[in-house]
C-alpha positions as CSV (number, residue, x, y, z in Angstrom):
1,K,0.0,0.0,0.0
2,S,1.4,3.4,-1.0
3,S,0.7,6.7,0.7
4,E,1.7,10.2,0.0
5,S,2.0,13.3,2.2
6,E,2.8,16.9,1.6
7,S,3.5,19.9,3.8
8,A,1.9,23.2,2.9
9,Y,1.5,26.6,4.4
10,A,0.4,30.1,3.3
11,I,0.9,33.7,4.3
12,E,-2.2,35.9,3.7
13,P,-1.6,39.6,4.3
14,Y,-4.5,42.0,3.5
15,L,-5.2,45.7,3.4
16,H,-8.6,47.1,4.3
17,Y,-9.5,50.7,3.6
18,D,-12.8,52.4,4.5
19,I,-13.9,54.8,1.7
20,L,-17.2,56.2,2.8
21,Q,-19.4,55.9,6.0
22,A,-23.1,56.7,6.4
23,G,-24.3,55.9,9.9
24,R,-23.7,52.1,10.4
25,L,-23.0,51.4,6.7
26,I,-19.4,51.5,5.6
27,F,-18.2,51.1,2.0
28,G,-14.6,50.1,1.7
29,A,-12.1,48.0,-0.3
30,E,-9.8,45.1,0.5
31,A,-6.7,43.9,-1.2
32,I,-5.8,40.3,-0.3
33,S,-2.7,38.5,-1.2
34,V,-2.0,34.8,-0.6
35,F,1.5,33.4,-0.9
36,G,1.3,29.6,-0.8
37,F,4.1,27.1,-0.3
38,A,4.0,23.4,-0.6
39,D,6.5,20.7,-1.2
40,S,6.1,20.9,-5.0
41,E,4.2,24.1,-5.5
42,R,4.6,27.9,-5.1
43,S,1.6,30.1,-5.7
44,V,0.7,33.8,-5.5
45,K,-2.9,35.0,-5.5
46,L,-4.1,38.6,-5.4
47,E,-7.7,39.8,-5.1
48,L,-9.4,43.2,-5.0
49,L,-12.7,43.2,-3.2
50,P,-15.2,46.0,-2.6
51,V,-16.7,45.6,0.8
52,L,-20.0,46.7,2.3
53,T,-20.0,46.6,6.1
54,V,-22.9,46.9,8.5
55,E,-21.8,47.8,12.1
56,I,-24.0,45.6,14.3
57,N,-22.4,47.0,17.5
58,D,-19.0,48.1,18.9
59,R,-17.6,44.6,18.6
60,W,-19.4,43.0,15.6
61,D,-19.6,43.8,11.9
62,F,-21.4,42.0,9.1
63,D,-19.4,42.2,5.8
64,I,-20.5,41.5,2.2
65,F,-17.6,41.1,-0.2
66,A,-18.0,41.3,-4.0
67,N,-15.4,39.1,-5.6
68,V,-14.7,41.4,-8.5
69,L,-11.1,40.8,-9.7
70,G,-8.6,38.1,-9.0
71,V,-5.1,37.4,-10.3
72,N,-3.6,34.0,-9.7
73,Y,-0.1,32.7,-10.5
74,S,1.1,29.2,-9.6
75,H,4.4,27.5,-10.2
76,T,4.5,23.7,-9.8
77,K,7.6,21.5,-10.0
78,N,7.1,17.7,-10.1
79,K,10.0,16.2,-8.0
80,D,9.8,12.8,-9.8
81,T,10.0,14.1,-13.4
82,D,11.6,17.5,-12.8
83,H,8.9,19.0,-15.0
84,T,7.8,22.5,-14.2
85,T,4.4,24.0,-14.9
86,S,3.4,27.7,-14.5
87,N,-0.1,29.0,-14.6
88,F,-1.4,32.6,-14.8
89,E,-5.1,33.5,-14.4
90,L,-6.9,36.8,-14.5
91,M,-10.4,36.3,-13.2
92,A,-13.5,38.4,-12.8
93,N,-16.1,37.1,-10.3
94,N,-13.9,34.1,-9.5
95,G,-16.8,31.7,-9.6
96,H,-18.9,33.3,-6.8
97,L,-20.0,36.8,-6.8
98,L,-20.7,37.5,-3.2
99,N,-19.1,36.3,0.1
100,M,-20.5,37.2,3.5
101,G,-19.0,37.1,6.9
102,F,-18.7,38.5,10.4
103,T,-15.9,40.5,11.9
104,Y,-15.2,40.5,15.6
105,K,-13.2,43.5,16.8
106,F,-10.9,42.8,19.9
């Protein structure tokens, strides 16, 4: 019986900027970057997201992200064959238009 394992990790810095606030509604933007590292793959992903936030109270926000533009680059090297593959994608909508979530402020 054969088994495979792989180690992987990612670093995901992001930037959030509030553009306009009207009462408890905030319109902003986020830029998210993902740098992924695995045994055989290196990847970079960048996304630009407009964000609509509803401040529920001092600690909780409800966020709606519009997945407008994404740029993905991956570089994969097969250790067995020493074959390298690179992939570049420019995406609009990225398969799902809206994402929703909550933010808890410490």
